N, CA, C and O atoms as a GROMACS GRO file, in nm:
protein
  604
    1ASP      N    1   3.434   1.151  -1.673
    1ASP     CA    2   3.460   1.038  -1.616
    1ASP      C    3   3.391   1.031  -1.516
    1ASP      O    4   3.317   1.130  -1.520
    2ALA      N    5   3.367   0.964  -1.417
    2ALA     CA    6   3.228   0.892  -1.307
    2ALA      C    7   3.294   1.014  -1.188
    2ALA      O    8   3.295   1.114  -1.260
    3PRO      N    9   3.327   1.041  -1.106
    3PRO     CA   10   3.362   1.110  -1.033
    3PRO      C   11   3.262   1.254  -1.015
    3PRO      O   12   3.184   1.294  -0.928
    4GLN      N   13   3.317   1.314  -1.164
    4GLN     CA   14   3.314   1.435  -1.216
    4GLN      C   15   3.139   1.455  -1.227
    4GLN      O   16   3.076   1.554  -1.193
    5ARG      N   17   3.075   1.300  -1.299
    5ARG     CA   18   2.939   1.314  -1.298
    5ARG      C   19   2.873   1.319  -1.173
    5ARG      O   20   2.773   1.387  -1.152
    6GLU      N   21   2.935   1.240  -1.080
    6GLU     CA   22   2.903   1.246  -0.978
    6GLU      C   23   2.855   1.367  -0.866
    6GLU      O   24   2.794   1.351  -0.760
    7LYS      N   25   2.889   1.451  -0.908
    7LYS     CA   26   2.913   1.558  -0.852
    7LYS      C   27   2.834   1.675  -0.910
    7LYS      O   28   2.802   1.763  -0.830
    8HIS      N   29   2.796   1.689  -1.045
    8HIS     CA   30   2.764   1.765  -1.155
    8HIS      C   31   2.627   1.727  -1.225
    8HIS      O   32   2.559   1.770  -1.318
    9ARG      N   33   2.620   1.583  -1.094
    9ARG     CA   34   2.451   1.559  -1.185
    9ARG      C   35   2.368   1.574  -1.090
    9ARG      O   36   2.394   1.567  -0.970
   10PHE      N   37   2.251   1.597  -1.146
   10PHE     CA   38   2.160   1.614  -1.026
   10PHE      C   39   1.990   1.550  -1.049
   10PHE      O   40   1.908   1.609  -1.118
   11ILE      N   41   1.966   1.436  -0.985
   11ILE     CA   42   1.840   1.428  -1.000
   11ILE      C   43   1.758   1.481  -0.889
   11ILE      O   44   1.813   1.545  -0.800
   12ALA      N   45   1.607   1.455  -0.887
   12ALA     CA   46   1.498   1.497  -0.841
   12ALA      C   47   1.437   1.394  -0.839
   12ALA      O   48   1.440   1.315  -0.934
   13VAL      N   49   1.358   1.369  -0.713
   13VAL     CA   50   1.306   1.256  -0.688
   13VAL      C   51   1.155   1.275  -0.598
   13VAL      O   52   1.164   1.316  -0.482
   14LYS      N   53   1.059   1.252  -0.638
   14LYS     CA   54   0.966   1.248  -0.537
   14LYS      C   55   0.856   1.132  -0.484
   14LYS      O   56   0.799   1.038  -0.539
   15PHE      N   57   0.855   1.177  -0.376
   15PHE     CA   58   0.846   1.092  -0.234
   15PHE      C   59   0.651   1.109  -0.196
   15PHE      O   60   0.588   1.214  -0.199
   16ILE      N   61   0.601   0.979  -0.164
   16ILE     CA   62   0.502   1.035  -0.122
   16ILE      C   63   0.515   0.914  -0.006
   16ILE      O   64   0.518   0.793  -0.025
   17VAL      N   65   0.521   0.992   0.124
   17VAL     CA   66   0.555   0.949   0.234
   17VAL      C   67   0.475   1.003   0.347
   17VAL      O   68   0.382   1.083   0.344
   18ASN      N   69   0.532   0.942   0.451
   18ASN     CA   70   0.448   0.962   0.584
   18ASN      C   71   0.571   1.091   0.662
   18ASN      O   72   0.679   1.096   0.603
   19ARG      N   73   0.563   1.140   0.724
   19ARG     CA   74   0.638   1.293   0.802
   19ARG      C   75   0.765   1.219   0.846
   19ARG      O   76   0.887   1.239   0.850
   20ALA      N   77   0.704   1.152   0.868
   20ALA     CA   78   0.809   1.080   0.981
   20ALA      C   79   0.946   1.090   0.855
   20ALA      O   80   1.034   1.177   0.846
   21VAL      N   81   0.921   0.960   0.764
   21VAL     CA   82   1.047   0.967   0.672
   21VAL      C   83   1.100   1.088   0.654
   21VAL      O   84   1.220   1.096   0.682
   22THR      N   85   1.022   1.232   0.596
   22THR     CA   86   1.100   1.335   0.588
   22THR      C   87   1.160   1.405   0.675
   22THR      O   88   1.252   1.487   0.666
   23HIS      N   89   1.090   1.359   0.778
   23HIS     CA   90   1.193   1.419   0.895
   23HIS      C   91   1.294   1.362   0.881
   23HIS      O   92   1.388   1.442   0.876
   24GLU      N   93   1.332   1.224   0.869
   24GLU     CA   94   1.472   1.163   0.831
   24GLU      C   95   1.580   1.234   0.705
   24GLU      O   96   1.694   1.275   0.725
   25ILE      N   97   1.514   1.234   0.589
   25ILE     CA   98   1.588   1.296   0.484
   25ILE      C   99   1.600   1.460   0.461
   25ILE      O  100   1.631   1.497   0.348
   26VAL      N  101   1.583   1.525   0.529
   26VAL     CA  102   1.559   1.662   0.522
   26VAL      C  103   1.702   1.674   0.613
   26VAL      O  104   1.760   1.782   0.608
   27ARG      N  105   1.753   1.576   0.689
   27ARG     CA  106   1.848   1.631   0.783
   27ARG      C  107   2.036   1.556   0.635
   27ARG      O  108   2.149   1.527   0.674
   28HIS      N  109   1.998   1.555   0.527
   28HIS     CA  110   2.097   1.574   0.442
   28HIS      C  111   2.071   1.679   0.379
   28HIS      O  112   1.974   1.713   0.312
   29ARG      N  113   2.217   1.754   0.422
   29ARG     CA  114   2.198   1.890   0.406
   29ARG      C  115   2.200   1.978   0.226
   29ARG      O  116   2.142   2.057   0.152
   30PRO      N  117   2.309   1.891   0.242
   30PRO     CA  118   2.363   1.917   0.080
   30PRO      C  119   2.224   1.896  -0.045
   30PRO      O  120   2.223   1.935  -0.162
   31CYS      N  121   2.137   1.835   0.015
   31CYS     CA  122   2.038   1.820  -0.092
   31CYS      C  123   1.927   1.926  -0.092
   31CYS      O  124   1.957   2.016  -0.014
   32SER      N  125   1.831   1.945  -0.141
   32SER     CA  126   1.730   2.084  -0.175
   32SER      C  127   1.595   1.998  -0.150
   32SER      O  128   1.587   1.876  -0.167
   33PHE      N  129   1.482   2.087  -0.104
   33PHE     CA  130   1.337   2.011  -0.061
   33PHE      C  131   1.253   2.094  -0.119
   33PHE      O  132   1.273   2.215  -0.129
   34LEU      N  133   1.138   2.024  -0.166
   34LEU     CA  134   1.017   2.092  -0.221
   34LEU      C  135   0.910   1.977  -0.139
   34LEU      O  136   0.870   1.868  -0.179
   35GLN      N  137   0.880   2.052  -0.002
   35GLN     CA  138   0.763   1.987   0.083
   35GLN      C  139   0.659   2.034   0.105
   35GLN      O  140   0.649   2.147   0.152
   36GLU      N  141   0.538   1.945   0.073
   36GLU     CA  142   0.399   2.005   0.094
   36GLU      C  143   0.375   2.071   0.248
   36GLU      O  144   0.396   2.007   0.351
   37SER      N  145   0.334   2.192   0.243
   37SER     CA  146   0.322   2.222   0.351
   37SER      C  147   0.152   2.192   0.416
   37SER      O  148   0.047   2.180   0.352
   38GLN      N  149   0.171   2.189   0.540
   38GLN     CA  150   0.069   2.136   0.668
   38GLN      C  151  -0.008   2.269   0.676
   38GLN      O  152  -0.130   2.279   0.655
   39ARG      N  153   0.105   2.406   0.719
   39ARG     CA  154  -0.005   2.474   0.739
   39ARG      C  155  -0.074   2.568   0.619
   39ARG      O  156  -0.161   2.654   0.630
   40TYR      N  157  -0.001   2.521   0.499
   40TYR     CA  158  -0.127   2.610   0.412
   40TYR      C  159  -0.214   2.538   0.348
   40TYR      O  160  -0.304   2.593   0.285
   41CYS      N  161  -0.197   2.368   0.355
   41CYS     CA  162  -0.307   2.303   0.295
   41CYS      C  163  -0.381   2.306   0.417
   41CYS      O  164  -0.336   2.304   0.532
   42ARG      N  165  -0.581   2.315   0.354
   42ARG     CA  166  -0.616   2.307   0.460
   42ARG      C  167  -0.739   2.173   0.406
   42ARG      O  168  -0.842   2.174   0.337
   43TYR      N  169  -0.659   2.065   0.481
   43TYR     CA  170  -0.761   1.905   0.432
   43TYR      C  171  -0.887   1.855   0.447
   43TYR      O  172  -0.928   1.744   0.412
   44ALA      N  173  -0.976   1.987   0.530
   44ALA     CA  174  -1.096   2.013   0.521
   44ALA      C  175  -1.167   2.011   0.363
   44ALA      O  176  -1.275   1.970   0.319
   45ASP      N  177  -1.044   2.079   0.301
   45ASP     CA  178  -1.168   2.131   0.164
   45ASP      C  179  -1.121   2.019   0.057
   45ASP      O  180  -1.020   1.952   0.038
   46HIS      N  181  -1.258   2.037  -0.007
   46HIS     CA  182  -1.264   1.892  -0.131
   46HIS      C  183  -1.120   1.837  -0.173
   46HIS      O  184  -1.071   1.732  -0.129
   47LYS      N  185  -1.057   1.925  -0.266
   47LYS     CA  186  -0.952   1.883  -0.277
   47LYS      C  187  -0.864   1.780  -0.195
   47LYS      O  188  -0.799   1.690  -0.247
   48PHE      N  189  -0.870   1.803  -0.084
   48PHE     CA  190  -0.813   1.667  -0.006
   48PHE      C  191  -0.896   1.570   0.032
   48PHE      O  192  -0.838   1.486   0.101
   49GLY      N  193  -1.041   1.544   0.008
   49GLY     CA  194  -1.154   1.488   0.014
   49GLY      C  195  -1.189   1.519   0.164
   49GLY      O  196  -1.265   1.444   0.224
   50GLY      N  197  -1.139   1.618   0.218
   50GLY     CA  198  -1.229   1.661   0.361
   50GLY      C  199  -1.139   1.598   0.426
   50GLY      O  200  -1.151   1.620   0.547
   51GLU      N  201  -1.043   1.520   0.398
   51GLU     CA  202  -0.986   1.407   0.555
   51GLU      C  203  -0.816   1.494   0.570
   51GLU      O  204  -0.770   1.606   0.544
   52VAL      N  205  -0.774   1.384   0.617
   52VAL     CA  206  -0.632   1.406   0.613
   52VAL      C  207  -0.601   1.239   0.634
   52VAL      O  208  -0.659   1.159   0.708
   53THR      N  209  -0.495   1.221   0.546
   53THR     CA  210  -0.427   1.083   0.455
   53THR      C  211  -0.342   1.010   0.547
   53THR      O  212  -0.263   1.102   0.569
   54PHE      N  213  -0.307   0.931   0.604
   54PHE     CA  214  -0.221   0.878   0.693
   54PHE      C  215  -0.169   0.760   0.611
   54PHE      O  216  -0.214   0.703   0.512
   55ILE      N  217  -0.088   0.746   0.665
   55ILE     CA  218   0.033   0.603   0.612
   55ILE      C  219   0.040   0.547   0.704
   55ILE      O  220   0.100   0.583   0.806
   56LYS      N  221  -0.034   0.427   0.685
   56LYS     CA  222   0.021   0.313   0.786
   56LYS      C  223   0.142   0.241   0.794
   56LYS      O  224   0.203   0.192   0.700
   57PRO      N  225   0.174   0.237   0.922
   57PRO     CA  226   0.316   0.175   0.926
   57PRO      C  227   0.393   0.055   0.898
   57PRO      O  228   0.339  -0.030   0.969
   58LEU      N  229   0.499  -0.006   0.827
   58LEU     CA  230   0.516  -0.131   0.826
   58LEU      C  231   0.530  -0.256   0.951
   58LEU      O  232   0.494  -0.374   0.949
   59PHE      N  233   0.588  -0.190   1.038
   59PHE     CA  234   0.578  -0.268   1.133
   59PHE      C  235   0.444  -0.337   1.222
   59PHE      O  236   0.462  -0.413   1.317
   60PHE      N  237   0.297  -0.290   1.167
   60PHE     CA  238   0.159  -0.328   1.210
   60PHE      C  239   0.118  -0.419   1.184
   60PHE      O  240   0.196  -0.433   1.090
   61ALA      N  241   0.055  -0.515   1.180
   61ALA     CA  242  -0.012  -0.606   1.117
   61ALA      C  243  -0.129  -0.541   1.094
   61ALA      O  244  -0.146  -0.440   1.163
   62GLY      N  245  -0.232  -0.574   1.002
   62GLY     CA  246  -0.312  -0.480   1.013
   62GLY      C  247  -0.454  -0.561   1.077
   62GLY      O  248  -0.567  -0.517   1.060
   63ASP      N  249  -0.416  -0.706   1.165
   63ASP     CA  250  -0.502  -0.729   1.263
   63ASP      C  251  -0.449  -0.738   1.421
   63ASP      O  252  -0.481  -0.819   1.507
   64SER      N  253  -0.374  -0.644   1.426
   64SER     CA  254  -0.325  -0.657   1.545
   64SER      C  255  -0.343  -0.587   1.680
   64SER      O  256  -0.359  -0.466   1.658
   65PRO      N  257  -0.345  -0.608   1.777
   65PRO     CA  258  -0.407  -0.444   1.857
   65PRO      C  259  -0.317  -0.327   1.874
   65PRO      O  260  -0.334  -0.222   1.935
   66GLU      N  261  -0.195  -0.382   1.787
   66GLU     CA  262  -0.129  -0.239   1.785
   66GLU      C  263  -0.176  -0.172   1.699
   66GLU      O  264  -0.169  -0.050   1.713
   67TYR      N  265  -0.226  -0.217   1.606
   67TYR     CA  266  -0.269  -0.138   1.478
   67TYR      C  267  -0.416  -0.112   1.502
   67TYR      O  268  -0.476  -0.032   1.430
   68ALA      N  269  -0.444  -0.144   1.549
   68ALA     CA  270  -0.608  -0.074   1.588
   68ALA      C  271  -0.577   0.002   1.670
   68ALA      O  272  -0.661   0.092   1.680
   69LEU      N  273  -0.455   0.016   1.769
   69LEU     CA  274  -0.457   0.191   1.860
   69LEU      C  275  -0.433   0.255   1.761
   69LEU      O  276  -0.505   0.341   1.711
   70TRP      N  277  -0.290   0.205   1.710
   70TRP     CA  278  -0.250   0.346   1.580
   70TRP      C  279  -0.359   0.374   1.492
   70TRP      O  280  -0.329   0.447   1.397
   71LEU      N  281  -0.492   0.330   1.498
   71LEU     CA  282  -0.570   0.344   1.416
   71LEU      C  283  -0.662   0.451   1.469
   71LEU      O  284  -0.708   0.552   1.414
   72LYS      N  285  -0.679   0.394   1.614
   72LYS     CA  286  -0.751   0.525   1.713
   72LYS      C  287  -0.703   0.640   1.702
   72LYS      O  288  -0.758   0.747   1.679
   73ALA      N  289  -0.580   0.607   1.720
   73ALA     CA  290  -0.493   0.752   1.744
   73ALA      C  291  -0.480   0.877   1.629
   73ALA      O  292  -0.464   0.998   1.639
   74MET      N  293  -0.494   0.772   1.497
   74MET     CA  294  -0.538   0.858   1.347
   74MET      C  295  -0.636   0.940   1.348
   74MET      O  296  -0.639   1.061   1.328
   75GLU      N  297  -0.749   0.837   1.381
   75GLU     CA  298  -0.929   0.867   1.352
   75GLU      C  299  -0.941   0.981   1.477
   75GLU      O  300  -1.005   1.084   1.456
   76ASP      N  301  -0.893   0.964   1.573
   76ASP     CA  302  -0.897   1.130   1.686
   76ASP      C  303  -0.808   1.242   1.671
   76ASP      O  304  -0.821   1.353   1.723
   77SER      N  305  -0.686   1.188   1.569
   77SER     CA  306  -0.605   1.316   1.570
   77SER      C  307  -0.699   1.378   1.422
   77SER      O  308  -0.719   1.498   1.407
   78GLU      N  309  -0.734   1.303   1.350
   78GLU     CA  310  -0.802   1.366   1.206
   78GLU      C  311  -0.912   1.450   1.310
   78GLU      O  312  -0.922   1.572   1.324
   79ARG      N  313  -0.986   1.348   1.372
   79ARG     CA  314  -1.138   1.426   1.402
   79ARG      C  315  -1.084   1.591   1.533
   79ARG      O  316  -1.147   1.697   1.534
   80THR      N  317  -0.986   1.567   1.604
   80THR     CA  318  -0.905   1.706   1.686
   80THR      C  319  -0.896   1.793   1.581
   80THR      O  320  -0.968   1.893   1.579
   81TYR      N  321  -0.814   1.770   1.491
   81TYR     CA  322  -0.750   1.877   1.369
   81TYR      C  323  -0.904   1.946   1.322
   81TYR      O  324  -0.931   2.065   1.331
   82LEU      N  325  -1.008   1.821   1.262
   82LEU     CA  326  -1.118   1.898   1.208
   82LEU      C  327  -1.175   2.017   1.265
   82LEU      O  328  -1.214   2.119   1.207
   83GLN      N  329  -1.172   1.973   1.454
   83GLN     CA  330  -1.268   2.035   1.480
   83GLN      C  331  -1.218   2.164   1.533
   83GLN      O  332  -1.298   2.248   1.574
   84LEU      N  333  -1.053   2.190   1.536
   84LEU     CA  334  -0.995   2.274   1.553
   84LEU      C  335  -0.970   2.382   1.434
   84LEU      O  336  -0.934   2.500   1.430
   85LEU      N  337  -1.005   2.287   1.343
   85LEU     CA  338  -0.975   2.344   1.184
   85LEU      C  339  -1.090   2.459   1.143
   85LEU      O  340  -1.098   2.561   1.073
   86ALA      N  341  -1.173   2.378   1.229
   86ALA     CA  342  -1.346   2.506   1.190
   86ALA      C  343  -1.283   2.625   1.313
   86ALA      O  344  -1.295   2.739   1.267
   87THR      N  345  -1.250   2.625   1.390
   87THR     CA  346  -1.253   2.762   1.504
   87THR      C  347  -1.149   2.805   1.479
   87THR      O  348  -1.152   2.926   1.501
   88SER      N  349  -0.984   2.750   1.419
   88SER     CA  350  -0.904   2.829   1.407
   88SER      C  351  -0.822   2.839   1.284
   88SER      O  352  -0.880   2.803   1.181
   89SER      N  353  -0.706   2.879   1.273
   89SER     CA  354  -0.621   2.881   1.144
   89SER      C  355  -0.550   2.725   1.114
   89SER      O  356  -0.544   2.648   1.210
   90PRO      N  357  -0.517   2.698   1.034
   90PRO     CA  358  -0.457   2.592   0.956
   90PRO      C  359  -0.320   2.506   1.021
   90PRO      O  360  -0.274   2.392   1.013
   91GLN      N  361  -0.275   2.675   1.112
   91GLN     CA  362  -0.125   2.650   1.184
   91GLN      C  363  -0.137   2.584   1.279
   91GLN      O  364  -0.076   2.485   1.318
   92ALA      N  365  -0.262   2.670   1.340
   92ALA     CA  366  -0.294   2.625   1.468
   92ALA      C  367  -0.336   2.459   1.485
   92ALA      O  368  -0.299   2.374   1.565
   93ALA      N  369  -0.411   2.455   1.394
   93ALA     CA  370  -0.509   2.266   1.387
   93ALA      C  371  -0.378   2.206   1.364
   93ALA      O  372  -0.354   2.124   1.452
   94ARG      N  373  -0.268   2.218   1.263
   94ARG     CA  374  -0.182   2.111   1.249
   94ARG      C  375  -0.145   2.076   1.310
   94ARG      O  376  -0.102   1.965   1.280
   95THR      N  377  -0.119   2.118   1.444
   95THR     CA  378   0.002   2.097   1.609
   95THR      C  379  -0.031   1.948   1.623
   95THR      O  380   0.046   1.868   1.676
   96VAL      N  381  -0.146   1.916   1.573
   96VAL     CA  382  -0.175   1.747   1.649
   96VAL      C  383  -0.169   1.661   1.531
   96VAL      O  384  -0.194   1.542   1.544
   97LEU      N  385  -0.145   1.700   1.441
   97LEU     CA  386  -0.152   1.583   1.337
   97LEU      C  387   0.017   1.511   1.317
   97LEU      O  388   0.122   1.558   1.274
   98PRO      N  389  -0.017   1.388   1.366
   98PRO     CA  390   0.139   1.278   1.353
   98PRO      C  391   0.255   1.296   1.274
   98PRO      O  392   0.299   1.389   1.206
   99ASN      N  393   0.287   1.201   1.298
   99ASN     CA  394   0.410   1.175   1.187
   99ASN      C  395   0.372   1.084   1.065
   99ASN      O  396   0.420   1.092   0.951
  100SER      N  397   0.275   0.994   1.111
  100SER     CA  398   0.166   0.901   1.041
  100SER      C  399   0.148   1.018   0.910
  100SER      O  400   0.178   0.946   0.815
  101CYS      N  401   0.130   1.099   0.874
  101CYS     CA  402   0.058   1.195   0.831
  101CYS      C  403   0.129   1.169   0.655
  101CYS      O  404   0.240   1.192   0.608
  102LYS      N  405   0.038   1.129   0.613
  102LYS     CA  406   0.122   1.141   0.422
  102LYS      C  407   0.175   1.273   0.358
  102LYS      O  408   0.074   1.343   0.356
  103THR      N  409   0.259   1.335   0.313
  103THR     CA  410   0.293   1.417   0.253
  103THR      C  411   0.399   1.417   0.119
  103THR      O  412   0.473   1.319   0.107
  104GLU      N  413   0.403   1.494   0.048
  104GLU     CA  414   0.495   1.488  -0.073
  104GLU      C  415   0.607   1.549  -0.034
  104GLU      O  416   0.608   1.636   0.053
  105ILE      N  417   0.714   1.505  -0.100
  105ILE     CA  418   0.836   1.563  -0.091
  105ILE      C  419   0.898   1.567  -0.232
  105ILE      O  420   0.867   1.476  -0.308
  106ILE      N  421   0.988   1.670  -0.278
  106ILE     CA  422   1.087   1.642  -0.371
  106ILE      C  423   1.192   1.676  -0.376
  106ILE      O  424   1.212   1.796  -0.392
  107VAL      N  425   1.336   1.559  -0.360
  107VAL     CA  426   1.433   1.594  -0.284
  107VAL      C  427   1.527   1.554  -0.409
  107VAL      O  428   1.521   1.455  -0.482
  108TYR      N  429   1.613   1.660  -0.409
  108TYR     CA  430   1.711   1.725  -0.534
  108TYR      C  431   1.865   1.669  -0.529
  108TYR      O  432   1.896   1.746  -0.439
  109ALA      N  433   1.943   1.623  -0.545
  109ALA     CA  434   2.057   1.640  -0.490
  109ALA      C  435   2.154   1.575  -0.581
  109ALA      O  436   2.092   1.524  -0.675
  110ASN      N  437   2.300   1.553  -0.589
  110ASN     CA  438   2.380   1.525  -0.750
  110ASN      C  439   2.356   1.395  -0.708
  110ASN      O  440   2.263   1.359  -0.635
  111LEU      N  441   2.434   1.334  -0.752
  111LEU     CA  442   2.416   1.135  -0.749
  111LEU      C  443   2.540   1.161  -0.635
  111LEU      O  444   2.474   1.158  -0.531
  112ALA      N  445   2.654   1.179  -0.601
  112ALA     CA  446   2.727   1.154  -0.509
  112ALA      C  447   2.663   1.180  -0.355
  112ALA      O  448   2.679   1.093  -0.270
  113GLU      N  449   2.590   1.303  -0.322
  113GLU     CA  450   2.469   1.262  -0.210
  113GLU      C  451   2.359   1.158  -0.247
  113GLU      O  452   2.273   1.136  -0.162
  114TRP      N  453   2.354   1.097  -0.356
  114TRP     CA  454   2.214   0.982  -0.335
  114TRP      C  455   2.305   0.913  -0.314
  114TRP      O  456   2.273   0.851  -0.212
  115ARG      N  457   2.465   0.862  -0.366
  115ARG     CA  458   2.518   0.737  -0.282
  115ARG      C  459   2.530   0.803  -0.142
  115ARG      O  460   2.457   0.734  -0.071
  116HIS      N  461   2.564   0.863  -0.094
  116HIS     CA  462   2.532   0.892   0.034
  116HIS      C  463   2.427   0.821   0.120
  116HIS      O  464   2.427   0.729   0.202
  117ILE      N  465   2.351   0.892   0.072
  117ILE     CA  466   2.150   0.875   0.135
  117ILE      C  467   2.139   0.700   0.114
  117ILE      O  468   2.055   0.635   0.177
  118PHE      N  469   2.205   0.656   0.046
  118PHE     CA  470   2.188   0.528   0.035
  118PHE      C  471   2.252   0.442   0.098
  118PHE      O  472   2.190   0.358   0.163
  119ASN      N  473   2.366   0.442   0.097
  119ASN     CA  474   2.458   0.389   0.247
  119ASN      C  475   2.453   0.411   0.410
  119ASN      O  476   2.518   0.350   0.494
  120LEU      N  477   2.368   0.506   0.426
  120LEU     CA  478   2.284   0.517   0.578
  120LEU      C  479   2.150   0.473   0.564
  120LEU      O  480   2.109   0.406   0.659
  121ARG      N  481   2.036   0.502   0.430
  121ARG     CA  482   1.936   0.492   0.470
  121ARG      C  483   1.879   0.322   0.421
  121ARG      O  484   1.763   0.282   0.434
  122THR      N  485   1.983   0.251   0.369
  122THR     CA  486   1.905   0.098   0.268
  122THR      C  487   2.014   0.015   0.396
  122THR      O  488   2.065  -0.080   0.337
  123THR      N  489   2.064   0.019   0.542
  123THR     CA  490   2.136  -0.048   0.604
  123THR      C  491   2.030  -0.122   0.705
  123THR      O  492   1.913  -0.088   0.689
  124LYS      N  493   2.064  -0.245   0.832
  124LYS     CA  494   1.948  -0.261   0.870
  124LYS      C  495   1.934  -0.171   0.983
  124LYS      O  496   1.821  -0.170   1.032
  125ALA      N  497   2.026  -0.089   1.042
  125ALA     CA  498   1.981   0.028   1.174
  125ALA      C  499   1.874   0.154   1.122
  125ALA      O  500   1.806   0.228   1.193
  126ALA      N  501   1.886   0.149   0.952
  126ALA     CA  502   1.823   0.283   0.905
  126ALA      C  503   1.675   0.260   0.940
  126ALA      O  504   1.639   0.142   0.940
  127GLU      N  505   1.594   0.343   0.967
  127GLU     CA  506   1.465   0.370   1.036
  127GLU      C  507   1.392   0.281   0.877
  127GLU      O  508   1.412   0.297   0.757
  128PRO      N  509   1.289   0.174   0.971
  128PRO     CA  510   1.251   0.095   0.879
  128PRO      C  511   1.157   0.132   0.715
  128PRO      O  512   1.159   0.078   0.605
  129SER      N  513   1.072   0.265   0.780
  129SER     CA  514   1.001   0.375   0.698
  129SER      C  515   1.092   0.398   0.504
  129SER      O  516   1.076   0.392   0.382
  130MET      N  517   1.195   0.430   0.632
  130MET     CA  518   1.303   0.497   0.534
  130MET      C  519   1.354   0.430   0.438
  130MET      O  520   1.360   0.488   0.330
  131ARG      N  521   1.421   0.246   0.449
  131ARG     CA  522   1.421   0.158   0.415
  131ARG      C  523   1.332   0.129   0.319
  131ARG      O  524   1.374   0.096   0.208
  132GLU      N  525   1.217   0.136   0.341
  132GLU     CA  526   1.103   0.072   0.289
  132GLU      C  527   1.102   0.166   0.126
  132GLU      O  528   1.057   0.124   0.019
  133VAL      N  529   1.150   0.271   0.146
  133VAL     CA  530   1.148   0.346   0.034
  133VAL      C  531   1.301   0.341  -0.070
  133VAL      O  532   1.316   0.316  -0.190
  134MET      N  533   1.386   0.372   0.022
  134MET     CA  534   1.489   0.422   0.000
  134MET      C  535   1.558   0.237  -0.109
  134MET      O  536   1.601   0.235  -0.224
  135ILE      N  537   1.547   0.153  -0.041
  135ILE     CA  538   1.587   0.013  -0.104
  135ILE      C  539   1.535   0.010  -0.293
  135ILE      O  540   1.609  -0.002  -0.391
  136PRO      N  541   1.407   0.025  -0.287
  136PRO     CA  542   1.412   0.019  -0.390
  136PRO      C  543   1.459   0.134  -0.526
  136PRO      O  544   1.508   0.130  -0.639
  137LEU      N  545   1.416   0.214  -0.442
  137LEU     CA  546   1.531   0.377  -0.536
  137LEU      C  547   1.667   0.344  -0.567
  137LEU      O  548   1.735   0.386  -0.660
  138GLN      N  549   1.694   0.271  -0.485
  138GLN     CA  550   1.873   0.237  -0.508
  138GLN      C  551   1.914   0.127  -0.617
  138GLN      O  552   2.013   0.118  -0.689
  139ALA      N  553   1.768   0.024  -0.599
  139ALA     CA  554   1.782  -0.076  -0.709
  139ALA      C  555   1.732   0.000  -0.860
  139ALA      O  556   1.749  -0.059  -0.966
  140ASP      N  557   1.673   0.131  -0.851
  140ASP     CA  558   1.639   0.169  -0.988
  140ASP      C  559   1.722   0.298  -1.006
  140ASP      O  560   1.720   0.366  -1.108
  141PHE      N  561   1.801   0.325  -0.888
  141PHE     CA  562   1.930   0.389  -0.959
  141PHE      C  563   2.066   0.325  -1.026
  141PHE      O  564   2.134   0.352  -1.124
  142ARG      N  565   2.072   0.223  -0.920
  142ARG     CA  566   2.175   0.064  -1.010
  142ARG      C  567   2.138   0.053  -1.153
  142ARG      O  568   2.220   0.042  -1.244
  143GLU      N  569   2.014   0.055  -1.166
  143GLU     CA  570   1.975   0.005  -1.320
  143GLU      C  571   1.991   0.154  -1.452
  143GLU      O  572   2.039   0.161  -1.565
  144ARG      N  573   1.924   0.251  -1.359
  144ARG     CA  574   1.982   0.367  -1.503
  144ARG      C  575   2.084   0.422  -1.468
  144ARG      O  576   2.121   0.499  -1.556
  145PHE      N  577   2.179   0.423  -1.343
  145PHE     CA  578   2.346   0.479  -1.401
  145PHE      C  579   2.423   0.354  -1.298
  145PHE      O  580   2.451   0.350  -1.178
  146ALA      N  581   2.436   0.270  -1.397
  146ALA     CA  582   2.482   0.136  -1.365
  146ALA      C  583   2.683   0.183  -1.306
  146ALA      O  584   2.749   0.136  -1.213
  147GLU      N  585   2.714   0.273  -1.395
  147GLU     CA  586   2.850   0.266  -1.366
  147GLU      C  587   2.897   0.332  -1.227
  147GLU      O  588   3.003   0.319  -1.166
  148ILE      N  589   2.769   0.415  -1.196
  148ILE     CA  590   2.820   0.513  -1.054
  148ILE      C  591   2.748   0.404  -0.908
  148ILE      O  592   2.804   0.383  -0.800
  149PHE      N  593   2.628   0.357  -0.948
  149PHE     CA  594   2.603   0.309  -0.882
  149PHE      C  595   2.607   0.109  -0.863
  149PHE      O  596   2.561   0.023  -0.788
  150SER      N  597   2.678   0.118  -0.965
  150SER     CA  598   2.674  -0.108  -0.913
  150SER      C  599   2.700  -0.130  -0.787
  150SER      O  600   2.762  -0.053  -0.714
  151ALA      N  601   2.664  -0.215  -0.761
  151ALA     CA  602   2.636  -0.325  -0.640
  151ALA      C  603   2.774  -0.283  -0.595
  151ALA      O  604   2.824  -0.333  -0.494
   0.00000   0.00000   0.00000
């Protein structure tokens, strides 16, 4: 029956998001998480293209003064990170990286917890970047697991 499936069926989802989103998602304690580590990643290395990748927040228009200010802050933090990385450790250099850094995280949870996450993270009160990823994911879950996630 559906309540048993909700508790005993687990789904893993991989997200490529900014770290602000991961700071929100890891608050869901019944989940398990596997996240890219800034401590062990050296963004100056070839596999990262020798640069830090940032995710533009959805609330800044590309031609706005706020976006220009955000972009300058990202460029400054990347430059500072790479300078620190040249003279110290990745764990020391990462302290200047902002929440806009791209990261990868795998979230593993049962269907009941995914329902709870969607109930919290798709409302108008939810953090906008979180809504941006959770609303389409909820639609996907509704399609795949209609008996549990029907609207």
